[in-house]
N, C-alpha and C positions, 0 to 999 in steps of 0.2 A: 908432472910425470905420473904414469900409472902406478897404482899401488904395487909394490914389488911382488906380492903374492899372486897378483892377477894380471901381470903384464901379458899382453896378447902374444901367443906363439902360433906358429904354423901348425895346422893339423896334418894328418896324413894326406888328406885331399887338398890341403892348401886353403888359405883364406884370401879372398880377393883383396888387393891393396886398398881399395876404397872402403871396404868393410872393416879391414884391420885398422885403418885410420880412424874410423868412427869409434870402434871399440876402445882404442887407446885414448880418444877424446873423452869417452864416457867415464873412464877410470873406475870400473866396477870394483867393489870391495867384497870380501868373503862374508861380511855381515849384512850386506844389502838384502832388503826385501824389495824385489823389483816387479814393476808392472810395465808391459809393453802393449801399446794400443796401436793397432794397425788396421788397414783395410785388406782383409784376406790374411794369408799366412806369409809374413815376411821372414827374413833370416835372423832377426834379433833374438828371439827366444832361444833358439838353438845355440847361438853364439854366446849369449850371456849366461845360460843355465849353469855351465861348469864353473863360473866365476863369481856367483852370488849364492847367498844362503837359500833364497826361495824365489822362484820365477813364476809369474802369472802372465799369461798371454790373453789379450782380448781381441777378438775379431769384431770390429765395429762396422762392418760393411753395411751400408744403408739398405733398406728393403728395396727390392727391384721396382723400377719405375714401370708405368703402363707402357705397353708396346706402342710403336709409332715413330721410332727414331731410325727408320730405314734399315731395320734388322741389325744394327750395330749393338754389340753387347758392351755394357759398361766395364771399364777397366777395373779389375779387382785388386791387382797388386802393382806396385811400381817395379816392374821387371827391368833391370838395367841393361841386360845383355852385356856384350863385351864393353869394357870401360878402360880408358887410359887416363890417369891423372897427369895433367900437364904441369910443367914447371919443375924446379929443382927436386921437389919431394916425390915426383911421379915417375912414370916409366915411359917418358916420351920417346925414347930411342928404341923401344922394343918394337919389332915388326908386328903388324896387325894380327897375324896368326897367333901371336902369343899374348894378345890382350886378354886380361883376365875377366871372368864373368862369374856371377853368382850361380850356385848350383840350383837349378829350378826344381829339383826333386823335393818332395815333402820331407821335412826333417822329423826325427823321432822325439818330439818334445811333448807329446800328450795333446789332448784336444784343447782348442782355444775356447774361452768363454765367449758366447755371443752376447753382445751388449751394445747399448747406445752410448756413443762417446760423449754425449752431452748429459748423460744420466747414468754414470757408472755404478754398479751394484756393490760399492765398497764404502766403508765408513771414512770419515775425515781422517787425514793424517795416517793412512794405512801403510804407505810405502815410503821407503827411503830413496828409491830411484825410480823415476817414471820416464819412459822413452816413447817417442813417436817419430817414425822415420818415413818421410815422403807420404804422409797421410793427413797432415793437418788440414789441408784444403779439400779433402775428399770425404771427411767424416761428418760434416755438418757445418754450421756457422763457426768459423775459426775462433772468434772471440769466446763463444760459449764453450767450445772444446778446450781451449786453453784454461779457462776458469775451472773447468771440471778436472783437468789434469792436475792443476795446482791444488784443488781441494783435497785430493787423495794423497798428495805429497806432503810428508810430515815436515815440520820446522827443522831446518838444517839439512833437509834432503835435497835432491837435485832433479831438475826437469831437463831432459835433453831433447831438443828438437832438431831434426835433420830434414832439410827441404830445399827445393829449388829457389833461387833468388836471382835478381838482376842487380847490377851495380847501381849505386845511388844516382849516378849521372847518366845512366843508360836510358834510352828512350823506350817507348812501348812497341817498337817494331817487332821485337821477338815474339810478342804475344799473337801476332797475326798468323804465323804458321802454327803456333800451338792451337789456336782456335780452328784453323783449317783441319787439323788432326782430330780435335775434340771440341765441338761447339760449346760444351759445358765448362771448358777450361776457365777458371775464375780470374786468370791473370797472374803473372809472376810478380810477387812482391819485391820491392827494393829491399836491400839489407836494412835500411833505416826503418822501413815499414814493418818488417818482420820483428825486429827488436822492440819497436814501439808497441806492437800488439802484445808482446810477452810482458813488457813492463806494465802496460795498462791493465792487464789481467791480474796483476798482483805479484810480480816477481822482480828480482834484481838480476841483471845479466852479469855473470861472472867470467865467462870465457866465450870467445867467438873464433871460429875457423871457417874461412871462406876460400874456396879454391875452384879451379876450372877442370872439367873433365871433357874428354872427347869420346864420342859414341858413333858407331856406324848408323846410318840413317835407316836401313831396311828393318832391323828388329824393332825400332821405335815406330816405324810406319805400320807395323802389323796391327797396331791399335787404332789406326785411322778409321773414320766413320764409314768411308767407302773408297773404292779404287780411284774414283775421280779426284777426291780430295788428296789422296796420296800422290797422284800424278802431279797435281798443282804444286804440292810441296817440293817434290823432286825437281820440277821445272824451275821453281824460285831459287832453290839452293844451287842448282847447276848454273843458272844465269849469273848468280853472284860469283861463283868460281871463275866464270868467264869474263868478269868485270862489270856485271850488271848491278842493279839496285841491291843495297844491303838489306839483309833480313834480320840481322842481329845474332844469327846463329854461327857466324864465322866458319862456313863449310870449307872443306878441302878434300882432295882426292888422295887416299892413302892405299897403296897396293891395288889400285883399280877400283876401290870402293869409295863411295861418298860418305864422309864423316862430318859431324857437326859438334858444336860445343855447348855445354851447359855450365852454369855456375851453381855450385852446391854450398850450403852453409850448415855448419854444426853450431848450435847455440846451447850453452849450459847456463841454467838459471836456478835461483833458489827462491822459494816462497818468502814473501815479506812477512 
């Protein structure tokens, strides 16, 4: 259970259920000295700042690549758009118009520190709480990033990783449409692979939360490399809805819109 003094409450503008779920999983403490490492400006610093003693945000966006990728800009943030958590803990019965989304406006949390996620400018054991949300695979070589996050996490502290996963028995079909959208997509790790990487980097897994979300296709396709790739993805998902080959995305039509599913994992680990 979250620390009583820091149980997550709705703000005036509301907190999206998926973000509230992550905050409750984090269990922030008023004495925590927290570091969030992200690609761009994610929602975690603003959400955690009132619940911890000190909050540091690092924007570890890699340097821009050379042009030549068809004009496509690299995705900077994991923008979720509308999201519905499926299952008993979610809001599966809510109509699509009421699906919650993250506020895309910049939050007043002060400037983020620009740094390399594999060489953070902090001493060993500097933080009691370190978080990385949907950024582990976009900040550099994941094993090196994990070792660096654990280096700055003090003994007895917590490392929280939130990222996309696939079931341990799921096939790689899902990655085909991910790579159509983003040719640099590194592949979605299985739950076992993600936890193995964290333990190999020098941590012990304490808690794990895996759940399924549904998202509308169109906001997600806004990050596609080009219109032709987006059209191929729409066609593949629509074919599956009509009984065609499976993509692993479990698409369905809700309120006239095409939606698909993703599996998300929250992992809480402690340095060894």
